[in-house]
C-alpha positions as CSV (number, residue, x, y, z in Angstrom):
1,M,-30.0,-52.6,-31.0
2,T,-27.0,-54.9,-30.7
3,L,-25.7,-54.8,-34.4
4,T,-26.2,-50.9,-34.2
5,R,-23.7,-50.9,-30.8
6,T,-21.2,-53.3,-32.1
7,T,-21.0,-51.0,-35.2
8,S,-20.4,-48.4,-33.1
9,L,-17.9,-49.3,-31.4
10,R,-16.5,-50.7,-34.6
11,S,-16.4,-47.3,-36.3
12,R,-14.7,-45.5,-33.4
13,G,-11.7,-47.8,-33.9
14,F,-12.8,-49.9,-30.4
15,F,-12.0,-53.3,-31.7
16,P,-8.6,-52.6,-33.6
17,A,-7.7,-50.4,-30.5
18,F,-7.9,-53.2,-28.3
19,R,-6.1,-55.8,-30.5
20,E,-2.7,-52.6,-30.8
21,R,-3.0,-53.0,-26.9
22,S,-3.1,-56.8,-26.7
23,Y,0.7,-57.1,-25.3
24,I,-1.2,-55.9,-22.0
25,F,-2.1,-59.8,-21.2
26,S,1.8,-60.7,-22.3
27,Y,2.8,-58.6,-19.3
28,L,0.0,-60.1,-17.0
29,G,1.2,-63.5,-17.9
30,S,4.8,-62.6,-16.3
31,I,3.1,-61.7,-13.8
32,L,0.9,-64.5,-13.3
33,L,3.9,-67.4,-14.2
34,I,6.5,-65.8,-11.4
35,T,3.8,-65.9,-8.9
36,G,2.6,-69.2,-9.7
37,I,6.6,-70.4,-9.6
38,L,6.7,-68.8,-6.2
39,M,3.5,-70.5,-4.7
40,L,5.7,-73.6,-4.7
41,L,7.6,-72.4,-1.7
42,P,5.2,-73.3,0.9
43,L,5.3,-76.8,-0.2
44,I,8.3,-76.7,1.9
45,P,7.2,-76.3,5.1
46,H,3.9,-78.2,3.6
47,F,6.2,-80.9,3.8
48,L,8.8,-80.4,6.4
49,H,5.5,-80.0,9.4
50,H,4.3,-83.2,7.7
51,E,0.6,-81.1,6.9
52,N,-0.3,-83.8,3.9
53,R,-1.0,-86.4,6.9
54,P,-5.1,-87.4,7.0
55,G,-6.6,-83.9,8.9
56,G,-4.2,-81.7,7.4
57,I,-4.0,-79.4,4.9
58,S,-4.2,-80.8,1.2
59,V,-1.2,-80.1,-0.7
60,W,-3.5,-78.8,-3.4
61,S,-4.3,-76.2,-1.6
62,F,-0.6,-74.4,-2.9
63,L,-0.2,-76.7,-5.9
64,L,-3.6,-75.9,-7.9
65,P,-3.4,-72.0,-7.9
66,A,0.2,-72.4,-8.8
67,L,0.1,-74.5,-11.4
68,L,-3.0,-72.8,-13.2
69,S,-1.4,-69.6,-12.8
70,I,1.9,-71.0,-14.3
71,V,-0.1,-72.7,-17.2
72,V,-2.1,-69.5,-17.9
73,G,0.6,-67.0,-17.1
74,F,2.9,-68.9,-19.8
75,L,0.1,-68.9,-22.5
76,A,-0.3,-65.4,-21.9
77,Q,3.3,-65.0,-22.9
78,R,3.3,-67.4,-25.8
79,N,-0.2,-66.1,-27.7
80,F,-0.1,-62.5,-26.9
81,P,2.4,-60.3,-28.7
82,S,5.2,-57.8,-27.2
83,G,4.6,-54.4,-27.1
84,S,5.3,-51.1,-25.9
85,P,3.3,-50.0,-23.4
86,N,2.1,-45.6,-23.0
87,V,1.8,-44.4,-19.4
88,R,-2.0,-45.1,-19.9
89,D,-1.1,-49.1,-20.6
90,A,1.0,-49.1,-17.6
91,M,-1.6,-47.7,-15.0
92,I,-3.7,-50.7,-16.5
93,I,-1.2,-53.3,-16.4
94,T,-0.4,-52.4,-12.7
95,M,-3.8,-52.3,-11.7
96,L,-4.8,-55.4,-13.1
97,G,-1.6,-56.8,-11.9
98,W,-2.3,-56.0,-8.8
99,L,-5.8,-57.9,-9.0
100,L,-4.5,-60.7,-10.4
101,V,-1.8,-61.3,-7.8
102,G,-4.6,-60.7,-4.8
103,L,-6.9,-63.3,-6.3
104,V,-4.4,-66.3,-6.8
105,G,-2.7,-65.2,-4.0
106,G,-6.1,-65.8,-2.0
107,V,-6.7,-69.3,-3.3
108,P,-4.8,-71.1,-0.9
109,F,-6.6,-69.9,1.9
110,I,-9.4,-70.9,0.3
111,I,-9.2,-74.5,-0.5
112,G,-6.5,-74.9,2.4
113,L,-8.7,-72.5,5.3
114,K,-12.6,-73.1,3.7
115,K,-12.4,-69.5,4.1
116,S,-15.1,-67.2,2.3
117,F,-14.1,-65.3,-0.8
118,I,-14.1,-62.1,0.6
119,D,-11.9,-63.0,3.7
120,A,-9.7,-65.0,1.6
121,F,-9.5,-61.9,-1.2
122,F,-9.2,-59.2,1.5
123,E,-6.5,-61.2,3.6
124,S,-4.3,-61.9,0.2
125,V,-4.3,-58.2,-0.5
126,S,-4.0,-56.8,3.0
127,G,-0.4,-58.9,2.5
128,F,0.7,-58.0,-1.0
129,T,-0.2,-54.3,0.0
130,T,1.5,-54.6,3.4
131,T,-1.0,-53.3,4.8
132,G,-1.5,-56.1,7.9
133,I,-4.8,-55.8,8.8
134,T,-6.0,-59.4,9.4
135,V,-9.2,-61.0,9.5
136,F,-8.0,-64.5,10.5
137,E,-8.0,-65.8,14.2
138,G,-6.8,-68.5,15.8
139,L,-3.0,-68.1,14.3
140,D,-1.1,-70.5,16.4
141,A,-3.2,-73.0,15.2
142,I,-3.1,-72.4,11.4
143,P,-1.0,-74.9,9.0
144,K,2.4,-73.7,9.2
145,S,2.3,-73.5,5.5
146,I,-0.4,-71.2,5.3
147,L,1.1,-69.1,8.0
148,Y,4.4,-68.9,5.5
149,W,2.5,-67.7,2.2
150,R,0.7,-65.0,4.3
151,S,4.3,-63.8,5.5
152,F,5.8,-64.4,1.9
153,T,3.0,-62.0,0.4
154,Q,4.2,-59.4,3.0
155,W,7.4,-59.7,1.8
156,M,6.9,-60.0,-2.0
157,G,5.0,-56.5,-1.7
158,G,7.3,-55.0,0.2
159,L,8.9,-52.5,-2.2
160,G,6.3,-53.4,-4.6
161,I,5.7,-57.4,-6.4
162,L,5.1,-55.7,-9.5
163,T,8.2,-53.8,-10.0
164,F,10.6,-56.9,-9.3
165,F,8.5,-59.0,-11.4
166,L,9.0,-56.1,-14.4
167,A,12.7,-56.0,-13.5
168,V,13.0,-59.7,-13.6
169,S,11.2,-59.7,-16.9
170,F,11.9,-56.7,-18.7
171,R,15.5,-56.0,-17.9
172,G,17.1,-54.4,-20.5
173,N,13.7,-53.1,-21.9
174,S,12.9,-49.8,-22.6
175,V,9.2,-49.8,-22.1
176,A,9.9,-50.6,-18.5
177,S,10.2,-46.8,-17.6
178,S,6.3,-46.5,-18.5
179,L,5.8,-49.6,-16.0
180,F,8.4,-48.2,-13.3
181,G,6.8,-45.1,-13.6
182,A,3.5,-46.6,-12.6
183,E,4.6,-48.7,-10.1
184,G,8.0,-48.2,-9.1
185,R,7.6,-44.7,-7.3
186,K,9.6,-45.6,-4.3
187,I,12.2,-47.1,-5.9
188,S,12.4,-44.3,-8.5
189,T,12.1,-41.2,-6.4
190,S,16.1,-40.9,-6.3
191,R,18.2,-43.1,-8.5
192,P,21.8,-43.6,-7.5
193,V,23.0,-45.2,-10.5
194,P,21.9,-45.0,-14.0
195,G,19.5,-47.3,-15.4
196,I,16.2,-48.6,-14.2
197,F,17.2,-52.3,-13.6
198,N,20.3,-51.5,-11.6
199,T,18.2,-48.8,-9.8
200,V,16.0,-51.6,-8.8
201,R,19.1,-53.6,-7.7
202,I,19.9,-51.4,-5.4
203,P,16.9,-51.6,-2.7
204,W,16.4,-54.9,-3.4
205,G,19.8,-56.2,-2.6
206,I,19.5,-53.8,0.5
207,Y,15.9,-55.6,1.3
208,I,17.4,-59.0,1.3
209,V,20.4,-58.2,3.5
210,H,18.1,-56.3,5.9
211,T,15.9,-60.0,5.9
212,I,19.2,-62.2,6.3
213,A,20.3,-60.0,9.3
214,S,17.1,-59.9,11.0
215,L,16.3,-63.4,10.8
216,V,19.6,-63.5,12.1
217,A,18.7,-62.0,15.0
218,F,15.8,-62.8,16.0
219,L,17.3,-66.9,15.8
220,A,19.9,-65.5,18.5
221,G,17.1,-64.0,20.2
222,G,15.5,-67.3,20.8
223,M,13.2,-67.9,18.3
224,N,12.2,-71.0,16.3
225,L,13.3,-71.0,13.2
226,F,9.8,-70.5,11.2
227,D,8.8,-67.6,13.5
228,A,12.1,-66.3,12.8
229,I,11.6,-66.6,9.0
230,N,8.0,-65.1,9.0
231,H,8.9,-62.4,10.9
232,S,11.8,-61.6,9.0
233,F,9.7,-61.5,5.8
234,T,7.0,-58.9,7.9
235,C,9.3,-57.1,9.9
236,I,11.6,-55.1,7.0
237,S,8.4,-55.1,5.0
238,T,6.9,-52.8,7.7
239,G,3.7,-55.5,7.3
240,G,3.5,-56.6,10.5
241,F,1.8,-59.7,9.9
242,S,2.9,-62.4,13.0
243,T,2.8,-65.9,14.0
244,H,0.9,-65.8,17.2
245,D,-2.5,-63.6,17.7
246,Q,-0.2,-62.0,20.7
247,S,2.2,-60.8,18.0
248,I,5.4,-59.6,19.4
249,A,3.9,-59.9,23.1
250,F,4.0,-63.6,22.7
251,Y,7.7,-63.8,23.3
252,A,7.4,-61.5,26.5
253,V,4.2,-63.3,27.7
254,H,5.8,-66.6,27.2
255,H,9.1,-65.3,29.3
256,Y,11.0,-66.0,26.3
257,N,14.8,-65.8,28.0
258,Y,15.7,-62.8,25.2
259,S,12.4,-61.3,24.4
260,V,14.0,-57.7,25.3
261,F,16.6,-58.3,23.1
262,L,14.1,-59.4,20.3
263,E,11.7,-56.1,21.1
264,Y,14.7,-54.2,20.0
265,A,15.8,-56.2,17.4
266,F,12.2,-55.9,15.8
267,I,12.7,-51.9,16.4
268,F,16.1,-51.4,14.5
269,F,14.7,-53.3,11.8
270,V,11.3,-51.7,11.6
271,L,12.7,-48.7,11.7
272,A,15.1,-49.7,8.8
273,G,12.2,-50.5,6.9
274,G,10.4,-47.0,7.7
275,S,13.7,-45.1,6.4
276,D,14.6,-44.4,2.9
277,F,16.4,-47.2,1.4
278,L,18.7,-44.4,-0.7
279,I,19.7,-43.5,2.8
280,H,20.4,-46.7,3.1
281,Y,22.7,-47.6,0.2
282,Q,24.7,-44.0,1.1
283,V,25.1,-45.2,4.9
284,F,26.8,-48.8,3.0
285,S,28.9,-46.4,0.8
286,G,30.2,-44.9,3.9
287,K,28.5,-42.0,4.4
288,I,27.1,-42.4,7.8
289,K,26.4,-39.2,8.7
290,S,23.4,-39.2,6.2
291,L,21.4,-40.4,9.1
292,V,21.2,-37.7,10.4
293,K,22.2,-34.8,7.8
294,D,19.1,-36.2,5.7
295,F,16.2,-33.2,6.1
296,E,14.0,-36.3,5.6
297,M,15.6,-38.4,8.1
298,R,16.0,-35.3,10.2
299,W,12.3,-35.7,10.3
300,Y,11.9,-38.7,10.9
301,W,13.9,-39.2,14.3
302,S,12.6,-36.1,15.3
303,V,8.7,-36.9,15.2
304,I,10.2,-40.3,16.7
305,F,11.8,-39.5,19.6
306,A,9.3,-36.4,20.0
307,A,6.0,-39.4,19.8
308,V,8.4,-41.3,22.7
309,F,8.7,-38.4,24.9
310,L,5.1,-37.4,24.9
311,L,4.1,-40.9,25.6
312,M,6.3,-41.4,28.4
313,A,5.3,-38.1,30.0
314,D,1.4,-38.8,29.7
315,H,2.0,-42.5,31.0
316,L,3.5,-40.9,34.1
317,L,1.5,-38.4,34.3
318,H,-1.6,-40.6,34.5
319,F,0.3,-43.1,37.0
320,S,2.7,-41.0,39.3
321,Q,3.0,-43.5,41.3
322,E,5.9,-45.3,39.2
323,I,8.2,-42.0,39.2
324,P,9.8,-43.0,42.2
325,N,11.0,-46.6,40.5
326,L,11.7,-44.4,37.2
327,L,15.4,-46.0,37.6
328,K,14.3,-48.9,37.8
329,G,11.3,-49.3,35.4
330,G,12.4,-46.8,33.0
331,E,13.8,-48.7,30.5
332,S,10.9,-51.0,30.7
333,L,8.7,-47.6,29.7
334,F,10.9,-46.2,27.4
335,R,11.4,-49.6,25.7
336,T,7.2,-50.1,25.4
337,A,6.8,-46.2,24.2
338,L,9.8,-47.0,21.5
339,F,8.2,-50.0,20.2
340,Q,4.8,-48.8,19.6
341,V,5.7,-45.5,18.1
342,A,8.3,-47.7,15.5
343,S,5.7,-49.9,15.0
344,L,3.1,-47.2,14.2
345,V,4.8,-44.7,12.6
346,T,5.8,-47.3,10.3
347,S,2.3,-48.7,9.4
348,T,3.8,-52.0,11.0
349,G,1.7,-52.3,13.4
350,Y,3.4,-55.3,15.5
351,A,2.5,-54.5,19.1
352,T,3.9,-55.6,22.8
353,K,0.9,-54.4,24.6
354,D,-2.8,-53.6,23.7
355,I,-3.1,-50.1,22.5
356,N,-6.6,-50.1,24.3
357,E,-4.9,-50.8,28.0
358,A,-5.1,-47.8,30.8
359,F,-1.2,-47.8,29.8
360,F,-1.7,-45.6,26.9
361,P,-4.1,-42.9,28.4
362,A,-6.4,-40.6,25.9
363,L,-3.2,-38.0,24.9
364,S,-1.3,-41.3,24.0
365,K,-3.9,-43.0,21.9
366,Q,-4.4,-39.3,19.9
367,I,-0.6,-39.7,19.3
368,F,-0.5,-43.0,18.0
369,I,-3.4,-41.6,15.2
370,I,-1.7,-39.0,14.5
371,I,1.7,-40.9,13.6
372,M,0.3,-43.1,11.9
373,I,-1.5,-40.5,9.1
374,I,2.1,-39.2,9.2
375,G,3.9,-42.7,8.0
376,G,7.9,-43.3,7.5
377,C,9.9,-41.8,4.7
378,V,9.8,-41.8,1.0
379,G,11.8,-44.2,-0.9
380,S,10.8,-47.2,2.2
381,T,8.4,-49.6,2.6
382,A,6.2,-47.4,4.9
383,G,2.8,-46.1,4.5
384,G,1.3,-42.7,5.4
385,I,1.8,-39.5,4.1
386,E,5.5,-40.1,4.5
387,M,8.2,-37.1,6.1
388,L,9.7,-35.7,3.3
389,L,6.0,-34.4,2.8
390,L,5.1,-32.9,5.8
391,G,8.5,-31.2,6.3
392,T,8.0,-29.9,2.9
393,L,4.7,-28.5,4.0
394,V,6.3,-27.3,7.4
395,R,8.7,-25.3,5.5
396,M,6.4,-23.8,3.3
397,F,4.4,-23.1,6.0
398,G,7.2,-21.0,7.8
399,T,8.3,-19.4,4.4
400,Q,4.7,-17.8,3.8
401,I,4.9,-16.2,7.7
402,Y,8.4,-14.7,6.4
403,H,6.7,-13.2,3.2
404,I,4.0,-11.7,5.4
405,I,6.3,-10.0,7.9
406,A,9.6,-9.7,5.7
407,P,9.4,-6.8,2.9
408,R,8.4,-7.0,-0.5
409,S,11.6,-7.4,-2.1
410,A,12.8,-10.5,0.2
411,V,13.6,-13.9,-1.0
412,S,13.2,-17.1,0.7
413,P,13.4,-20.2,-1.8
414,V,12.5,-23.4,-0.3
415,V,15.2,-26.0,-0.7
416,I,14.7,-29.4,-0.1
417,R,17.6,-31.8,0.0
418,G,19.6,-28.8,-1.8
């Protein structure tokens, strides 16, 4: 039976096809190699916060998976040939790459926090995909190096970690086109400049600029350096991991002097992360009007401010006693509503209030669900079906209605960004 099956596989060309595609392991080796190198970075907060003392977290929590990834990745690169993947192979590389990164990224949680494989893998994948759902509790007591790595996974996942890895590893290589087709949808949606590597450099440059700018803003708002670094990683990536169980509400609860400034800073950078990075490029190029002229951006702002208005109205209808003091407390209500909307429409997940509180009545909770489904913009780090699709569907619906009532000879093309 076994012999017959093996012969059958050979006759169908299984093993020759496998050998022809062994270059897949070379690409996966590159991903492992870079992941291992980046995993050494948490050693900086590990030693700065003296976590190597007795009773602290072991340095091997990061060193072991990092060294294994570097060695295995290097050997895979050296021992497997390079090749030109087609679209199918590119999809395989992308799928296996995400799986590998998620598995390796979870090892520090297993060694350092004694977490189960499922919990560690879940947290790692949640980070790299910027999903932001966490199974960890007691974040304030977790070692700084672990918190740093947890936040860093979201920063790397912001624009697609594999897109970045492949850009670094295979710039100038024509095979990158297939790989970007599989992983780089958000980057390759609109190419402002020719060439894949040049196209990738633009959003990543903007991404880094926003990261640094948010870091400066958070420091100016009174955050300590460690919190500011971590939140700068998870803010522009719209991932939402925080270093505190109370999320951003921590800073108001603990009476930070500039907690209001911090909330507006988070709103600004979260909304930046949820908008099209091509629009950022145009703004930096002097085309500021594109923020309101672009079809998708108009939908973005419209949905956000409509949701904020409905949240405020819903709250005031249920707490009408606040209306006489609206001039005094209106800013706080507006800020709270805007923060939650910005956080949820971009799929970030930060919070300044528990959405289960009476502050948000039933209608508000339904609005939260709707805007989470809609999501942010194409070419951003946000999730959801995205504003461009929503706007296109609405415009197509309007066109169909027009065709019903208009003469048959009438032509009404659906033009998007035209």
